[in-house]
C-alpha positions, 0 to 999 in steps of 0.5 A, spaced: 499 499 499 503 506 497 504 511 503 500 517 505 505 523 505 500 528 507 501 524 514 507 528 517 510 521 521 510 518 514 513 524 510 519 525 515 520 518 515 520 517 508 524 523 506 529 521 512 530 514 508 531 518 502 536 523 504 540 517 507 540 514 500 542 520 497 535 520 493 533 527 497 536 534 495 539 537 502 535 545 500 540 550 501 545 546 507 551 542 504 550 535 505 557 534 509 554 540 514 547 536 515 551 530 517 556 534 522 549 536 525 546 529 525 552 527 529 552 533 533 545 531 535 546 524 536 552 525 540 549 530 545 542 529 545 541 537 542 544 541 537 547 544 542 544 551 543 545 552 550 540 553 555 536 558 551 536 554 545 536 547 543 534 544 536 527 547 537 530 554 538 534 554 531 528 550 528 523 555 531 527 561 529 529 564 523 534 564 517 536 565 509 538 560 505 541 561 497 537 559 492 531 563 491 531 567 484 532 575 486 526 579 488 524 574 493 522 580 498 527 583 504 525 584 511 525 592 513 530 593 518 527 592 525 528 593 532 531 587 536 525 583 540 518 583 539 514 588 537 507 588 541 507 590 548 508 584 553 505 586 560 507 581 566 500 580 567 499 577 560 506 574 558 512 571 561 518 574 557 523 568 556 529 570 552 527 572 545 520 569 546 514 571 550 510 565 553 502 566 554 500 566 562 495 561 561 491 565 567 490 571 563 485 566 558 480 566 563 474 568 560 477 570 553 473 565 549 475 559 544 480 564 540 486 567 544 486 574 543 492 577 539 494 580 544 496 575 549 498 569 543 505 567 544 511 569 541 516 564 539 522 568 536 529 566 535 532 572 534 527 578 532 521 579 529 521 583 522 517 589 520 515 587 513 510 592 510 504 589 506 505 594 500 512 592 499 511 584 500 513 579 495 511 572 494 516 568 489 514 561 487 519 558 483 522 551 482 523 546 477 516 543 477 513 549 475 511 550 467 515 556 467 519 561 471 518 564 477 511 567 479 510 573 483 505 574 487 503 581 491 499 582 497 494 585 493 494 579 489 494 574 494 487 577 497 484 577 490 484 570 491 478 566 494 479 566 502 478 561 507 478 560 514 481 555 518 481 555 526 486 551 528 492 551 535 499 553 533 504 549 538 511 550 540 514 542 540 517 544 547 511 546 550 511 543 557 518 543 557 520 546 564 516 540 567 521 535 565 525 538 570 521 542 576 516 535 576 520 530 574 528 531 576 530 530 569 536 535 565 533 538 559 535 543 554 532 548 551 527 554 552 523 553 559 515 554 557 511 551 562 504 551 558 503 557 555 506 556 548 500 555 545 494 559 542 488 558 538 486 563 532 481 563 527 486 564 520 484 567 513 488 567 507 488 564 501 488 556 499 496 555 498 493 550 492 490 556 488 497 560 489 501 553 486 496 552 481 496 559 478 504 558 478 503 553 474 504 547 478 506 540 474 505 533 475 512 533 476 512 537 483 514 532 490 515 537 494 513 544 496 518 548 500 515 555 504 521 559 507 521 565 511 524 572 511 526 572 519 534 572 520 539 566 519 540 560 523 547 558 525 548 552 530 555 548 531 558 553 526 553 551 521 549 556 517 543 552 516 539 558 513 532 561 514 526 557 517 524 552 512 520 545 512 518 541 506 511 539 505 509 533 500 505 536 494 499 532 496 498 536 503 500 543 500 494 541 495 490 539 500 488 544 506 494 549 507 493 556 507 497 562 506 494 567 512 494 574 511 489 575 517 488 573 525 481 573 529 479 577 523 484 583 523 490 583 519 496 579 521 501 582 526 508 582 525 510 577 531 505 572 528 508 572 521 505 578 518 504 580 512 503 573 511 504 566 514 503 559 512 498 555 516 498 548 516 493 544 519 495 537 523 502 538 523 506 541 528 507 548 529 514 549 526 510 547 519 507 553 519 512 558 516 512 566 519 513 571 514 513 567 508 517 570 502 518 565 497 516 557 496 520 553 492 516 547 488 520 541 487 521 535 482 525 531 487 525 530 494 527 535 499 530 535 505 532 540 510 534 540 517 527 542 519 525 536 516 528 531 522 535 533 524 532 538 529 526 535 531 527 528 534 528 525 541 535 524 544 536 521 550 535 514 555 530 510 552 531 513 545 534 510 539 542 511 540 541 515 532 535 518 536 528 517 535 524 517 528 522 524 526 517 527 531 510 529 528 503 531 532 504 535 539 501 530 545 495 531 550 495 536 555 491 540 560 492 547 563 488 551 569 487 558 567 489 560 575 496 562 577 501 557 580 501 559 587 495 561 587 492 563 594 484 561 595 480 562 601 477 556 604 470 554 604 469 558 599 466 556 593 471 557 586 469 555 579 476 552 577 477 553 569 482 550 564 483 548 557 485 541 554 487 539 547 490 534 543 494 534 536 492 526 535 484 528 536 478 531 539 478 531 547 472 528 549 473 528 556 477 532 562 478 529 569 480 534 575 483 532 582 483 537 587 487 532 593 493 531 589 490 525 585 486 521 590 480 522 587 478 525 580 471 528 578 469 529 571 469 537 569 464 540 565 466 542 557 464 548 554 466 547 547 464 541 543 470 537 541 473 538 534 480 537 531 485 543 532 482 546 537 481 545 545 476 545 550 475 549 555 472 546 562 470 548 569 469 544 576 466 548 582 471 546 588 470 548 595 476 548 599 475 544 606 482 545 610 487 550 610 494 549 607 498 547 600 494 543 595 496 540 588 490 541 583 491 536 577 487 535 570 487 530 565 485 529 558 482 523 554 481 524 547 478 521 541 483 516 541 482 513 548 489 516 550 489 519 557 495 523 559 500 519 563 503 521 571 510 521 568 512 523 561 517 519 557 524 523 558 528 526 552 534 531 553 530 536 548 524 536 553 519 535 547 513 532 547 511 533 555 504 530 556 504 528 563 499 531 568 501 537 571 501 538 578 498 545 579 500 548 586 495 553 590 494 554 597 488 555 602 487 560 607 
């Protein structure tokens, strides 16, 4: 039976095998450099970007690779950092990133407001004016030469809307250390490296067809306009991650609006890629060019930067990561003080990369007993469910609140997450500390 390459897991495994056999082209990075990165990751358990980095930092950051034709677009000069305000009640700043404080989502509805949507940057947000933005579609699988799309031309195409979450692969990473006592590298996210938005834009399929995509097309490679990534002495270029043409022609969009407003700079404006069902790195921000290739493509973001290393993993690392895991979070400050004998409505959100969440249970006594929470949203793929449970504390002192979700595949959050040195895919039930007074 032929592989379904629109499935991220099968696609990445297939490309890794092809690249290892010399049947996939290294897009923008010399094969010897890729081998060096691969060996470094296997030996060190990460790509060595330090406490604030790791493979995830490089992969979700920025870069520019040789290859696209002249006029592929250029980011305007920008001050370092993040553009939007980062008030401490909404965000925790983590280096070049901003994590949403989950308590700030209480009462905000199913969509994450733009003013509190997390930001994942490796360097800084580029400022690109929509009027000067251009998308160049090029490659050897087009019927003619490169085709350029202006912002206005993109917006003139039929528009679609999709409500989807985008989540960092390292979301929850800090709990490997704080809850399981295990050392990991990378940005110390708690659970706020996720957001759900209503994305509006043009179908990538419409753009490709207008550019003259042919039956020879195998892979489609969107590339961002942010800064270059250098790791282990190798310039790996702008962030880019190929898609099989079957996925590109299916449900991928080039988004120019977020929650009904023009796409802000920190979230990929003026235009970004949104890839339903695939991990966040596939949804390239600040897209500036797209290569349409007649041969398989391989970049560090296919597999090298998104694999598991460490105890219990194969010596050369796991198979490539694909969908995110199952998680739950309280809309309550960690360490919050709650009054005894007064009822508090506990609220939170749960989500899964594999299937809709259909059950959430909450424990208010550290896991001894569990109660089923009320769901406030219809379970749906690509989104989260909000839930609530009233609680009346009966005794003073420290307490641990726990929430665990079960998705439509029957999978329930475990008590512990499988350790890996880069801190990916944390899915265990999180102990949320509070004090009753």
